[in-house]
C-alpha positions as CSV (number, residue, x, y, z in Angstrom):
1,M,0.0,0.0,0.0
2,S,1.3,3.5,-0.9
3,T,2.4,5.6,2.0
4,D,0.5,8.6,0.5
5,T,-3.0,7.3,0.8
6,P,-5.6,9.5,2.4
7,G,-5.2,9.3,6.2
8,S,-1.6,8.3,6.0
9,Q,1.0,10.2,7.9
10,S,2.6,11.7,4.8
11,S,-0.8,12.9,3.3
12,L,-1.7,14.4,6.7
13,H,1.7,16.1,6.8
14,R,1.2,17.5,3.3
15,A,-2.3,18.8,4.2
16,N,-0.8,20.5,7.3
17,L,1.9,22.1,5.1
18,E,-0.7,23.4,2.7
19,R,-2.9,24.8,5.6
20,V,0.1,26.7,7.0
21,L,1.1,28.0,3.5
22,R,-2.4,29.1,2.6
23,A,-2.7,31.0,5.9
24,V,0.6,32.8,5.3
25,R,-0.1,33.4,1.6
26,M,-3.5,35.1,2.3
27,A,-2.2,37.2,5.2
28,G,1.1,38.3,3.8
29,S,2.9,37.5,7.1
30,L,1.8,35.9,10.4
31,T,3.5,35.0,13.7
32,Q,3.7,31.3,14.5
33,A,1.1,31.9,17.2
34,E,-1.3,33.5,14.7
35,I,-0.7,30.5,12.3
36,A,-1.6,28.1,15.1
37,R,-4.8,30.0,15.9
38,G,-5.8,30.3,12.3
39,T,-5.2,26.7,11.3
40,G,-6.1,24.9,14.5
41,L,-2.7,23.2,14.5
42,S,-0.7,22.8,17.7
43,A,2.2,25.2,18.3
44,A,4.7,22.3,18.1
45,T,3.3,21.2,14.7
46,V,3.4,24.8,13.3
47,S,7.0,25.2,14.6
48,N,8.1,22.0,12.8
49,I,6.4,22.9,9.6
50,V,7.8,26.5,9.6
51,R,11.3,25.1,10.2
52,E,10.9,22.7,7.2
53,L,9.5,25.4,4.9
54,K,12.4,27.7,6.0
55,E,15.0,25.1,5.2
56,S,13.5,24.5,1.7
57,G,13.6,28.3,1.0
58,T,9.8,28.6,0.8
59,V,9.3,31.0,3.7
60,V,11.5,33.5,5.5
61,V,11.3,34.0,9.3
62,A,12.1,37.4,11.0
63,D,12.1,38.6,14.6
64,T,9.1,40.8,15.4
65,S,6.9,41.7,18.4
66,S,3.3,40.8,19.1
67,G,1.4,42.3,22.0
68,G,4.7,43.6,23.4
69,R,6.3,40.2,23.4
70,R,9.0,38.8,21.1
71,A,7.6,36.8,18.2
72,R,8.7,35.3,14.9
73,S,7.0,36.5,11.7
74,V,6.6,34.1,8.8
75,S,6.2,35.2,5.2
76,L,6.6,33.6,1.8
77,S,10.0,34.0,0.3
78,G,10.3,36.9,-2.1
79,D,11.5,34.6,-4.9
80,A,8.7,32.0,-4.4
81,G,6.9,33.6,-7.3
82,I,5.4,36.7,-8.8
83,V,1.8,37.7,-9.4
84,V,0.4,40.3,-11.8
85,G,-2.8,42.4,-11.4
86,V,-4.6,44.1,-14.3
87,D,-7.6,46.4,-13.7
88,F,-9.7,47.9,-16.6
89,G,-11.9,50.7,-15.3
90,H,-14.1,53.4,-16.8
91,T,-11.3,55.9,-17.3
92,H,-8.1,54.0,-16.5
93,L,-6.0,50.9,-17.0
94,R,-3.9,50.0,-13.9
95,V,-1.3,47.2,-13.6
96,A,0.6,46.0,-10.6
97,V,3.4,43.4,-10.1
98,G,3.7,41.8,-6.6
99,N,5.4,38.9,-4.8
100,L,3.8,36.3,-2.5
101,A,4.9,38.2,0.6
102,H,2.3,40.9,-0.4
103,R,4.9,43.4,-1.5
104,V,4.0,45.5,-4.5
105,L,7.1,45.7,-6.7
106,A,5.9,47.9,-9.5
107,E,2.6,49.7,-10.3
108,E,1.4,52.0,-13.0
109,S,-1.9,53.6,-14.1
110,E,-2.7,55.3,-17.4
111,P,-5.9,56.9,-18.8
112,L,-8.2,54.7,-20.8
113,D,-10.8,56.1,-23.2
114,V,-14.2,54.6,-22.6
115,D,-14.6,54.1,-26.3
116,V,-11.3,52.1,-26.7
117,S,-11.9,48.7,-28.4
118,A,-11.2,45.5,-26.5
119,Q,-8.2,44.8,-28.8
120,Q,-6.7,48.2,-28.2
121,G,-7.2,47.8,-24.4
122,F,-5.5,44.4,-24.4
123,D,-2.6,45.7,-26.6
124,R,-2.0,48.3,-23.9
125,A,-2.3,45.9,-21.0
126,E,0.2,43.5,-22.7
127,R,2.7,46.3,-23.1
128,M,2.3,47.5,-19.5
129,V,2.7,44.0,-18.0
130,E,5.9,43.5,-20.0
131,R,7.2,46.9,-19.0
132,L,6.5,46.5,-15.3
133,L,8.0,43.0,-15.2
134,G,11.1,44.5,-16.6
135,Q,11.0,47.3,-14.0
136,A,10.6,44.8,-11.2
137,G,13.5,42.7,-12.6
138,F,11.6,39.4,-13.1
139,P,11.3,37.2,-16.2
140,A,7.9,36.1,-17.4
141,D,8.5,32.5,-16.3
142,K,8.6,33.7,-12.7
143,V,4.9,34.7,-13.0
144,I,2.5,32.3,-11.2
145,G,-0.6,33.9,-12.6
146,V,-2.4,37.1,-13.6
147,G,-5.5,38.5,-12.0
148,L,-7.8,40.5,-14.3
149,G,-10.5,42.9,-13.3
150,V,-13.3,44.0,-15.6
151,P,-16.2,46.4,-15.1
152,G,-19.1,43.9,-15.6
153,P,-20.3,40.4,-14.8
154,I,-18.3,37.4,-16.1
155,D,-20.4,34.4,-17.3
156,V,-19.2,31.5,-15.1
157,E,-19.8,28.9,-17.8
158,T,-18.4,30.6,-20.9
159,G,-15.9,33.2,-19.4
160,A,-17.6,35.9,-21.5
161,L,-18.1,39.4,-20.3
162,G,-21.8,40.2,-19.8
163,S,-23.5,43.5,-20.5
164,T,-21.4,46.4,-19.4
165,A,-22.5,50.0,-19.4
166,I,-18.9,51.0,-18.7
167,L,-17.1,49.5,-21.7
168,P,-20.0,49.0,-24.0
169,G,-18.0,47.6,-27.0
170,W,-16.7,44.8,-24.8
171,T,-19.8,42.7,-24.2
172,G,-19.3,39.1,-25.3
173,V,-15.5,39.4,-25.2
174,M,-13.7,36.6,-23.4
175,P,-11.1,38.7,-21.5
176,G,-9.3,35.8,-19.6
177,Q,-8.8,33.8,-22.8
178,E,-7.7,36.9,-24.7
179,L,-5.1,38.1,-22.1
180,S,-3.8,34.5,-21.4
181,G,-3.2,33.9,-25.1
182,R,-1.2,37.1,-25.4
183,L,0.9,36.7,-22.3
184,G,1.2,32.9,-22.2
185,M,0.3,33.0,-18.5
186,P,-2.8,31.6,-16.6
187,V,-5.3,34.4,-16.1
188,H,-8.0,34.6,-13.4
189,V,-10.9,37.0,-14.1
190,D,-13.5,38.7,-11.9
191,N,-15.6,41.8,-11.9
192,D,-14.3,45.0,-10.3
193,A,-16.6,44.9,-7.2
194,N,-15.5,41.4,-6.3
195,L,-11.8,42.4,-6.7
196,G,-12.4,45.6,-4.7
197,A,-13.8,43.4,-1.9
198,L,-10.8,41.1,-2.1
199,G,-8.4,44.0,-2.1
200,E,-9.9,45.6,1.0
201,L,-10.1,42.1,2.7
202,V,-6.4,41.3,2.1
203,W,-4.8,44.7,2.0
204,G,-7.2,47.3,3.4
205,A,-10.2,48.1,5.6
206,G,-11.4,44.5,5.8
207,R,-8.2,42.9,7.2
208,G,-9.0,40.3,9.9
209,L,-12.7,40.1,9.0
210,G,-14.3,37.0,7.5
211,D,-17.6,38.6,6.5
212,L,-18.0,41.9,4.7
213,A,-19.5,43.7,1.7
214,Y,-17.7,46.1,-0.6
215,I,-19.9,48.6,-2.4
216,K,-18.5,50.5,-5.4
217,V,-20.5,53.5,-6.6
218,A,-19.3,54.6,-10.0
219,S,-21.1,54.6,-13.4
220,G,-23.1,51.8,-11.9
221,V,-23.4,50.3,-8.4
222,G,-22.0,46.9,-7.6
223,S,-21.0,45.0,-4.5
224,G,-18.5,42.2,-3.7
225,L,-19.6,39.9,-0.9
226,V,-17.2,38.1,1.4
227,I,-18.7,35.2,3.4
228,N,-16.4,33.1,5.6
229,N,-13.3,34.6,4.0
230,Q,-14.4,33.7,0.5
231,I,-15.8,35.8,-2.3
232,Y,-19.4,34.7,-2.8
233,R,-20.2,34.7,-6.6
234,G,-23.3,32.6,-6.8
235,P,-23.7,29.8,-9.4
236,G,-23.9,32.2,-12.3
237,G,-21.4,34.7,-11.1
238,T,-23.9,37.5,-10.6
239,A,-24.2,37.6,-6.8
240,G,-23.8,41.1,-5.3
241,E,-25.9,43.1,-7.9
242,I,-27.0,45.5,-5.2
243,G,-27.5,48.2,-7.8
244,H,-30.6,46.4,-9.0
245,I,-32.5,46.3,-5.7
246,V,-35.8,48.1,-6.6
247,L,-36.4,51.2,-4.5
248,D,-39.4,52.7,-6.5
249,E,-41.3,50.6,-9.0
250,A,-42.5,53.8,-10.7
251,G,-39.0,55.3,-10.9
252,P,-36.7,55.8,-13.9
253,V,-36.2,52.9,-16.3
254,C,-32.9,51.1,-15.5
255,R,-30.6,49.5,-18.1
256,C,-31.6,46.1,-16.7
257,G,-35.2,46.7,-17.8
258,N,-36.7,47.3,-14.4
259,R,-37.8,50.7,-12.9
260,G,-36.4,52.5,-9.9
261,C,-33.3,50.3,-9.2
262,L,-30.8,51.8,-6.7
263,E,-28.4,52.4,-9.6
264,T,-30.9,54.8,-11.3
265,F,-30.8,57.0,-8.2
266,V,-27.1,56.9,-7.3
267,G,-25.1,56.0,-10.5
268,S,-22.8,58.8,-11.6
269,R,-24.9,59.6,-14.7
270,Y,-28.0,60.3,-12.6
271,L,-26.1,62.3,-10.0
272,L,-24.3,64.5,-12.5
273,N,-27.6,65.2,-14.4
274,L,-29.0,66.7,-11.2
275,L,-26.1,69.2,-11.0
276,N,-25.4,70.0,-14.7
277,A,-27.7,73.0,-14.8
278,N,-25.8,74.8,-12.0
279,H,-22.4,73.5,-13.0
280,P,-22.1,73.7,-16.8
281,G,-19.0,72.1,-18.3
282,D,-17.3,68.8,-17.6
283,L,-18.5,67.6,-14.2
284,S,-17.3,64.3,-12.7
285,L,-18.2,62.5,-9.5
286,S,-14.8,63.3,-8.0
287,K,-15.3,67.0,-8.9
288,V,-18.8,66.9,-7.2
289,V,-17.2,65.4,-4.0
290,Q,-14.5,68.2,-4.1
291,L,-17.1,70.9,-4.5
292,A,-19.2,69.4,-1.6
293,Q,-16.2,69.4,0.7
294,Q,-15.6,73.1,-0.2
295,G,-19.2,73.9,0.9
296,D,-21.3,73.8,-2.3
297,L,-24.8,73.2,-1.0
298,G,-26.2,71.6,-4.1
299,C,-23.4,69.1,-4.3
300,R,-23.7,68.3,-0.5
301,R,-27.5,67.7,-1.0
302,V,-27.0,65.4,-3.9
303,I,-24.4,63.4,-2.0
304,A,-26.5,63.2,1.1
305,D,-29.6,62.0,-0.9
306,A,-27.4,59.4,-2.6
307,G,-26.1,58.2,0.8
308,R,-29.7,57.7,2.0
309,Q,-30.6,55.6,-1.0
310,I,-27.4,53.6,-0.8
311,G,-28.2,53.0,2.9
312,M,-31.5,51.5,1.9
313,G,-29.7,49.0,-0.3
314,V,-27.2,48.3,2.6
315,A,-30.0,47.7,5.0
316,T,-31.4,45.0,2.7
317,L,-28.0,43.4,2.4
318,C,-27.7,43.7,6.2
319,N,-31.0,41.9,6.8
320,L,-30.1,39.1,4.3
321,L,-26.5,38.4,5.0
322,N,-25.7,40.2,8.4
323,P,-22.1,41.3,7.4
324,R,-19.8,42.7,10.0
325,R,-18.6,45.5,7.8
326,V,-19.7,47.4,4.7
327,I,-16.8,49.2,2.9
328,L,-17.7,52.0,0.5
329,G,-15.4,52.3,-2.6
330,G,-15.4,54.4,-5.8
331,D,-15.3,58.2,-6.1
332,L,-18.2,58.7,-3.7
333,A,-16.3,57.2,-0.8
334,E,-13.9,60.2,-0.9
335,A,-16.8,62.3,0.5
336,G,-16.3,60.8,3.9
337,D,-19.1,61.5,6.5
338,L,-21.0,63.6,3.9
339,V,-22.1,60.2,2.4
340,L,-21.3,57.8,5.3
341,S,-23.6,59.5,7.9
342,P,-26.7,59.3,5.6
343,I,-25.9,55.7,4.8
344,R,-25.7,54.9,8.6
345,D,-28.9,56.8,9.2
346,S,-30.8,54.7,6.6
347,V,-29.3,51.4,8.0
348,A,-30.4,52.4,11.5
349,R,-33.9,53.0,10.1
350,Y,-34.4,50.1,7.8
351,A,-32.2,47.2,9.0
352,I,-33.1,44.7,11.7
353,P,-31.8,46.4,14.9
354,S,-29.5,43.5,15.9
355,A,-28.0,43.4,12.4
356,A,-27.6,47.2,12.3
357,R,-25.8,47.2,15.7
358,Q,-23.2,44.7,14.6
359,L,-22.5,46.5,11.3
360,S,-19.8,49.2,10.8
361,V,-19.9,51.3,7.6
362,V,-16.5,52.6,6.6
363,P,-14.7,54.1,3.6
364,G,-12.2,51.9,1.8
365,T,-8.5,52.6,2.6
366,L,-7.1,51.7,-0.9
367,G,-9.0,54.2,-3.0
368,G,-8.5,53.6,-6.8
369,R,-5.9,50.8,-6.0
370,A,-8.5,48.4,-4.5
371,E,-9.3,46.5,-7.7
372,V,-5.7,46.0,-8.9
373,L,-4.6,44.9,-5.4
374,G,-7.7,42.6,-5.4
375,A,-6.5,41.2,-8.7
376,L,-3.1,40.3,-7.1
377,A,-5.1,38.7,-4.2
378,L,-7.3,36.8,-6.6
379,V,-4.2,35.0,-8.0
380,M,-3.0,34.2,-4.5
381,S,-6.4,32.8,-3.5
382,E,-6.8,30.7,-6.7
383,M,-3.3,29.4,-7.2
384,G,-3.2,26.5,-4.6
385,E,-0.1,25.4,-2.7
386,S,1.4,23.0,-5.3
387,G,2.9,26.0,-7.2
388,V,4.8,27.1,-4.0
389,L,5.8,23.8,-2.5
């Protein structure tokens, strides 16, 4: 009988190695005590596994302190592999290169015209990835995988990009297949809201939490849901479409065909239309936030009303999923309490009191980087341990 059958000592040891590696990989670095708590393994088992991984060059161990006491921090070796993140947005293309110790080695953003074709967009992404790998000093064969963020739903069965109001010419494109063919690397694709959630979970305002929702308000409104430390996508990949909660069935017609969806009241196009008469010229959501912070009463009113409507959507989410934290992303998050206070007021009014009490509503800490850092985290969460061991 093989010594590596399920339940054998060697298969158990391998499983424990993988548990330790996954915990370190998703956190960036952990003390040995934190690894023991997170994996449920004994301190002695963790100590032996860390020693073995250190001897093989898979992890590095450094002295640190935890709670005022000396401790040893464990992180993946800087040369264990490289991951790449690519984020296509409404007005930008952002690319980042990082290592498995959660260090960003190179990052760049450049403007992207909303009317750019998919082929032109991928041409630019390909050039940026090659340039940044050169800057970071790593050859392409060191790349374990690429995370790709797109502003629309991905069909789980076909890999095709669903209807997107943000890059309208891209509907039906298979972005993962396209970029993988160009780069010769495995590519993992997800929508921008899910990647924003992953970014904040691993790098930002959601660190240490297993349950949260990330809500991004831009041209549309989307949310990424994290349940038990995992992005919840649903069987068809469309979980988190908070923008299509109906607030008023006699309201404006939405692009989804319904009336009065949340998105029709808080999407950037609707908000900017309310202010165009008083602010002729090129007005953007970030400009509205800036004017509101400078005291413009019309802009402050529009942001407060949007906050109340978003809060109604958050209250519904709260009642259904009972998340511990809601993180607001996108340009509107920069308004701080001008938008967060009305969201909290609506949650207090419409959510089940016990769920509302447990919920904190906060701005994201990563700003426009949330999605590209989430793309790096996506590769780390999907890659498995065999590539590292």
